[in-house]
TORZATOR-691481 format. One line per 4 residues: their letters; for each residue x, y, z of N, C-alpha, C, O. Coordinates in nm, 4 decimals, padded with zeros to 6 digits. Example, Ala and Ser with C-alpha at 12.3 -4.5 7.8 and 13.67 -1.06 7.14 Angstrom:
BEGIN
as) 01.3190:-00.5690:00.7800:01.2300:-00.4500:00.7800:01.3200:-00.3300:00.7800:01.4236:-00.3319:00.8465 | 01.2850:-00.2250:00.7080:01.3670:-00.1060:00.7140:01.2900:00.0030:00.7870:01.3409:00.1138:00.8039
***
This chain:
BEGIN
mmdi) 13.5861:05.7086:03.6606:13.6963:05.7932:03.6276:13.7522:05.8639:03.7504:13.8258:05.9621:03.7418 | 13.7134:05.8087:03.8648:13.7625:05.8626:03.9918:13.8521:05.7586:04.0570:13.8255:05.6386:04.0502 | 13.9581:05.8058:04.1199:14.0408:05.7142:04.1971:14.0044:05.7295:04.3452:13.9322:05.8217:04.3832 | 14.0543:05.6399:04.4262:14.0171:05.6345:04.5671:14.0556:05.7623:04.6410:13.9753:05.8163:04.7171
esfk) 14.1761:05.8106:04.6197:14.2204:05.9315:04.6904:14.1380:06.0533:04.6509:14.1056:06.1359:04.7363 | 14.1038:06.0660:04.5240:14.0207:06.1788:04.4793:13.8818:06.1700:04.5417:13.8249:06.2714:04.5822 | 13.8275:06.0489:04.5493:13.6975:06.0315:04.6145:13.7044:06.0737:04.7604:13.6180:06.1473:04.8081 | 13.8071:06.0273:04.8317:13.8199:06.0604:04.9735:13.8284:06.2116:04.9932:13.7640:06.2656:05.0831
qlal) 13.9062:06.2797:04.9114:13.9184:06.4251:04.9216:13.7834:06.4919:04.8995:13.7477:06.5860:04.9703 | 13.7089:06.4431:04.8016:13.5778:06.5003:04.7716:13.4811:06.4779:04.8878:13.4109:06.5705:04.9284 | 13.4770:06.3571:04.9408:13.3866:06.3269:05.0522:13.4211:06.4097:05.1760:13.3318:06.4550:05.2476 | 13.5493:06.4290:05.2006:13.5922:06.5042:05.3188:13.5810:06.6551:05.3004:13.6027:06.7308:05.3950
sfpd) 13.5474:06.6994:05.1799:13.5352:06.8433:05.1545:13.4047:06.9015:05.2084:13.3914:07.0235:05.2176 | 13.3090:06.8172:05.2438:13.1824:06.8646:05.2997:13.2027:06.9008:05.4472:13.2839:06.8380:05.5150 | 13.1304:07.0006:05.4973:13.1493:07.0448:05.6360:13.1240:06.9340:05.7386:13.0273:06.8585:05.7287 | 13.2131:06.9267:05.8364:13.1988:06.8394:05.9535:13.2008:06.6901:05.9224:13.1521:06.6107:06.0027
vtee) 13.2553:06.6503:05.8089:13.2632:06.5079:05.7735:13.3862:06.4461:05.8382:13.4945:06.5047:05.8388 | 13.3669:06.3260:05.8927:13.4781:06.2495:05.9482:13.4940:06.1195:05.8711:13.3982:06.0674:05.8140 | 13.6143:06.0688:05.8704:13.6462:05.9400:05.8083:13.6762:05.8414:05.9198:13.7611:05.8667:06.0053 | 13.6048:05.7273:05.9184:13.6225:05.6274:06.0241:13.6129:05.4876:05.9650:13.5485:05.4677:05.8621
phfd) 13.6773:05.3902:06.0303:13.6628:05.2522:05.9829:13.5203:05.2018:06.0029:13.4506:05.2430:06.0956 | 13.4790:05.1131:05.9154:13.3465:05.0497:05.9255:13.3609:04.9076:05.8712:13.3512:04.8848:05.7506 | 13.3841:04.8136:05.9610:13.4147:04.6748:05.9240:13.5341:04.6749:05.8284:13.6400:04.7267:05.8638 | 13.5200:04.6184:05.7087:13.6314:04.6133:05.6145:13.6306:04.7318:05.5172:13.6988:04.7290:05.4148
kisf) 13.5529:04.8356:05.5501:13.5403:04.9526:05.4634:13.5794:05.0785:05.5394:13.6112:05.0745:05.6583 | 13.5762:05.1893:05.4684:13.5963:05.3207:05.5279:13.4631:05.3925:05.5198:13.3985:05.3938:05.4150 | 13.4219:05.4525:05.6314:13.2956:05.5263:05.6295:13.3223:05.6763:05.6356:13.4243:05.7220:05.6873 | 13.2277:05.7503:05.5817:13.2294:05.8956:05.5855:13.1011:05.9364:05.6544:12.9919:05.8967:05.6138
rirk) 13.1154:06.0175:05.7608:13.0026:06.0440:05.8496:12.9820:06.1934:05.8722:13.0752:06.2737:05.8691 | 12.8560:06.2261:05.8950:12.8177:06.3582:05.9414:12.7425:06.3358:06.0721:12.6428:06.2635:06.0748 | 12.7890:06.3966:06.1790:12.7318:06.3777:06.3129:12.7163:06.2298:06.3489:12.6119:06.1878:06.3986 | 12.8193:06.1532:06.3239:12.8274:06.0098:06.3564:12.7371:05.9211:06.2707:12.7309:05.8002:06.2933
kifa) 12.6672:05.9785:06.1730:12.5810:05.9007:06.0839:12.6506:05.8818:05.9496:12.7035:05.9771:05.8923 | 12.6502:05.7598:05.9005:12.7181:05.7272:05.7753:12.6361:05.7759:05.6558:12.5165:05.7483:05.6462 | 12.7020:05.8489:05.5643:12.6365:05.8849:05.4389:12.7053:05.8181:05.3199:12.6501:05.8146:05.2100 | 12.8266:05.7649:05.3422:12.8971:05.6938:05.2350:12.9974:05.5966:05.2949:13.0544:05.6215:05.4011
tlsk) 13.0182:05.4848:05.2249:13.1262:05.3925:05.2599:13.2071:05.3644:05.1349:13.1569:05.3721:05.0227 | 13.3328:05.3317:05.1568:13.4253:05.3028:05.0471:13.4820:05.1629:05.0651:13.5351:05.1288:05.1708 | 13.4697:05.0825:04.9602:13.5346:04.9518:04.9566:13.6546:04.9651:04.8627:13.6391:04.9676:04.7406 | 13.7741:04.9734:04.9212:13.8951:04.9848:04.8386:13.9121:04.8602:04.7521:13.9528:04.8683:04.6362
kdnr) 13.8805:04.7459:04.8103:13.8981:04.6181:04.7408:13.8174:04.6135:04.6112:13.8660:04.5663:04.5084 | 13.6929:04.6633:04.6171:13.6045:04.6581:04.5005:13.6048:04.7867:04.4181:13.5443:04.7933:04.3111 | 13.6747:04.8897:04.4700:13.6760:05.0205:04.4041:13.5324:05.0714:04.3830:13.4947:05.1180:04.2755 | 13.4545:05.0598:04.4920:13.3120:05.0926:04.4861:13.2734:05.1668:04.6136:13.3288:05.1423:04.7208
isik) 13.1781:05.2569:04.5999:13.1240:05.3233:04.7174:12.9770:05.2866:04.7317:12.9113:05.2465:04.6358 | 12.9280:05.3014:04.8526:12.7847:05.2903:04.8809:12.7443:05.4209:04.9468:12.8134:05.4706:05.0357 | 12.6328:05.4759:04.9032:12.5848:05.6025:04.9571:12.4377:05.5915:04.9926:12.3649:05.5095:04.9368 | 12.3951:05.6753:05.0865:12.2559:05.6770:05.1328:12.1813:05.7886:05.0615:12.2115:05.9065:05.0800
lsev) 12.0839:05.7506:04.9800:12.0026:05.8469:04.9066:11.8563:05.8344:04.9475:11.8146:05.7334:05.0042 | 11.7803:05.9372:04.9183:11.6347:05.9258:04.9336:11.5850:05.8331:04.8229:11.6573:05.8068:04.7268 | 11.4641:05.7845:04.8357:11.4067:05.6966:04.7341:11.3996:05.7672:04.5987:11.4285:05.7070:04.4953 | 11.3614:05.8937:04.5996:11.3507:05.9710:04.4748:11.4888:05.9919:04.4131:11.5069:05.9693:04.2934
dqsv) 11.5872:06.0352:04.4941:11.7222:06.0560:04.4420:11.7815:05.9261:04.3885:11.8487:05.9261:04.2854 | 11.7569:05.8165:04.4578:11.8074:05.6879:04.4112:11.7520:05.6565:04.2724:11.8264:05.6143:04.1838 | 11.6244:05.6765:04.2538:11.5612:05.6496:04.1255:11.6190:05.7374:04.0144:11.6467:05.6895:03.9044 | 11.6368:05.8651:04.0441:11.6893:05.9591:03.9444:11.8325:05.9242:03.9072:11.8644:05.9130:03.7888
fcsi) 11.9198:05.9069:04.0068:12.0606:05.8797:03.9773:12.0805:05.7439:03.9103:12.1648:05.7306:03.8216 | 12.0042:05.6436:03.9517:12.0180:05.5110:03.8891:11.9743:05.5134:03.7433:12.0201:05.4310:03.6641 | 11.8878:05.6051:03.7069:11.8434:05.6132:03.5673:11.9528:05.6658:03.4747:11.9403:05.6548:03.3528 | 12.0587:05.7223:03.5299:12.1703:05.7721:03.4478:12.2401:05.6556:03.3779:12.2608:05.6582:03.2566
dksi) 12.2759:05.5536:03.4555:12.3406:05.4342:03.3996:12.3417:05.3268:03.5077:12.4199:05.3341:03.6025 | 12.2546:05.2270:03.4932:12.2395:05.1234:03.5958:12.3593:05.0296:03.6074:12.3648:04.9483:03.6997 | 12.4546:05.0394:03.5161:12.5756:04.9583:03.5302:12.6799:05.0303:03.6165:12.7786:04.9700:03.6586 | 12.6576:05.1587:03.6423:12.7501:05.2392:03.7228:12.6895:05.2761:03.8573:12.7590:05.2749:03.9589
iypv) 12.5600:05.3091:03.8591:12.4885:05.3514:03.9799:12.3669:05.2607:03.9951:12.2803:05.2576:03.9076 | 12.3601:05.1867:04.1063:12.2516:05.0904:04.1225:12.2240:05.0641:04.2703:12.3142:05.0749:04.3534 | 12.0986:05.0294:04.3035:12.0656:05.0015:04.4432:12.1417:04.8798:04.4957:12.1675:04.7847:04.4218 | 12.1771:04.8842:04.6235:12.2343:04.7666:04.6886:12.1297:04.6559:04.6753:12.0122:04.6795:04.7032
pnkw) 12.1697:04.5361:04.6334:12.0715:04.4313:04.6017:12.0166:04.3549:04.7230:12.0277:04.2325:04.7297 | 11.9585:04.4266:04.8171:11.8933:04.3627:04.9322:11.8070:04.4674:05.0019:11.7760:04.5714:04.9438 | 11.7682:04.4401:05.1261:11.6810:04.5348:05.1968:11.7452:04.6721:05.2134:11.6740:04.7720:05.2232 | 11.8782:04.6792:05.2169:11.9454:04.8089:05.2279:11.9187:04.8944:05.1037:11.9040:05.0162:05.1138
gkqg) 11.9126:04.8309:04.9878:11.8833:04.9037:04.8647:11.7452:04.9661:04.8673:11.7245:05.0746:04.8129 | 11.6508:04.8982:04.9300:11.5146:04.9517:04.9407:11.5082:05.0691:05.0385:11.4109:05.1446:05.0394 | 11.6108:05.0838:05.1195:11.6188:05.1961:05.2136:11.7011:05.3115:05.1564:11.7297:05.4081:05.2270 | 11.7390:05.3018:05.0293:11.8108:05.4108:04.9636:11.9597:05.3901:04.9457:12.0259:05.4717:04.8814
wtqv) 12.0141:05.2822:05.0015:12.1575:05.2591:04.9849:12.1870:05.2212:04.8404:12.1241:05.1320:04.7834 | 12.2824:05.2901:04.7837:12.3103:05.2826:04.6405:12.4600:05.2643:04.6187:12.5413:05.3289:04.6848 | 12.4958:05.1764:04.5261:12.6368:05.1528:04.4963:12.6778:05.2295:04.3712:12.5993:05.2502:04.2786 | 12.8053:05.2711:04.3726:12.8609:05.3488:04.2621:12.9982:05.2921:04.2282:13.0833:05.2763:04.3158
elkq) 13.0186:05.2619:04.1012:13.1473:05.2117:04.0533:13.2408:05.3303:04.0301:13.2189:05.4107:03.9395 | 13.3458:05.3407:04.1133:13.4325:05.4580:04.1075:13.5065:05.4752:03.9753:13.5195:05.5874:03.9263 | 13.5543:05.3676:03.9178:13.6341:05.3804:03.7942:13.5513:05.4252:03.6748:13.6072:05.4643:03.5724 | 13.4195:05.4203:03.6862:13.3345:05.4544:03.5725:13.2560:05.5837:03.5906:13.1977:05.6346:03.4949
ikkp) 13.2540:05.6371:03.7120:13.1720:05.7553:03.7384:13.2491:05.8835:03.7057:13.3694:05.8931:03.7301 | 13.1790:05.9794:03.6511:13.2399:06.1096:03.6218:13.2318:06.1974:03.7457:13.1350:06.1907:03.8214 | 13.3341:06.2798:03.7660:13.3444:06.3609:03.8868:13.2215:06.4489:03.9117:13.1751:06.4529:04.0257 | 13.1656:06.5200:03.8124:13.0494:06.6046:03.8422:12.9285:06.5249:03.8939:12.8558:06.5715:03.9816
ilkd) 12.9081:06.4054:03.8391:12.7963:06.3227:03.8853:12.8244:06.2709:04.0263:12.7352:06.2682:04.1110 | 12.9477:06.2300:04.0506:12.9837:06.1826:04.1844:12.9663:06.2941:04.2875:12.9176:06.2699:04.3979 | 13.0055:06.4138:04.2519:12.9891:06.5269:04.3441:12.8407:06.5476:04.3763:12.8053:06.5705:04.4920 | 12.7544:06.5398:04.2753:12.6097:06.5529:04.2975:12.5565:06.4394:04.3851:12.4738:06.4625:04.4733
llqa) 12.6039:06.3169:04.3608:12.5627:06.2020:04.4421:12.6013:06.2217:04.5884:12.5200:06.2005:04.6785 | 12.7261:06.2625:04.6111:12.7726:06.2824:04.7475:12.6962:06.3949:04.8171:12.6631:06.3850:04.9353 | 12.6691:06.4998:04.7440:12.5942:06.6110:04.8014:12.4536:06.5659:04.8422:12.4052:06.6020:04.9494 | 12.3886:06.4873:04.7567:12.2550:06.4358:04.7886:12.2600:06.3448:04.9107:12.1740:06.3544:04.9982
ayhe) 12.3594:06.2569:04.9179:12.3729:06.1660:05.0315:12.4033:06.2426:05.1601:12.3454:06.2146:05.2650 | 12.4927:06.3377:05.1511:12.5289:06.4192:05.2669:12.4052:06.4887:05.3242:12.3812:06.4842:05.4449 | 12.3275:06.5524:05.2375:12.2085:06.6243:05.2841:12.0981:06.5287:05.3318:12.0229:06.5616:05.4236 | 12.0888:06.4123:05.2704:11.9893:06.3130:05.3139:12.0176:06.2708:05.4594:11.9258:06.2648:05.5412
vkgq) 12.1426:06.2422:05.4904:12.1781:06.1948:05.6240:12.1832:06.3109:05.7227:12.1414:06.2962:05.8376 | 12.2332:06.4247:05.6800:12.2421:06.5411:05.7684:12.1032:06.5842:05.8156:12.0874:06.6303:05.9286 | 12.0031:06.5691:05.7293:11.8681:06.6103:05.7624:11.7944:06.5155:05.8556:11.6866:06.5494:05.9043 | 11.8492:06.3983:05.8816:11.7808:06.2996:05.9657:11.7918:06.3359:06.1122:11.7400:06.2640:06.1976
***
């Protein structure tokens, strides 16, 4: 239930976040470290979560929030379907990803 522009505004609302290209996607970074990427083509984001946060958020609805299906998923990278996610949950996801990467 989120559109691309609303997602971008939300991601950029966190302190010191920059938006930069990342291959065919847009990345959102804190101190040059990526905490989220946006695929406009697929209307999907990928975010970096801790293993515990990934497990908790994926339990909400695995058709909307799910691990990236490869070794990146085992490292906490998680995909989110933008058209199906509710704003409060997306805000919580982004906050968790932001703090996960900021703390590294």
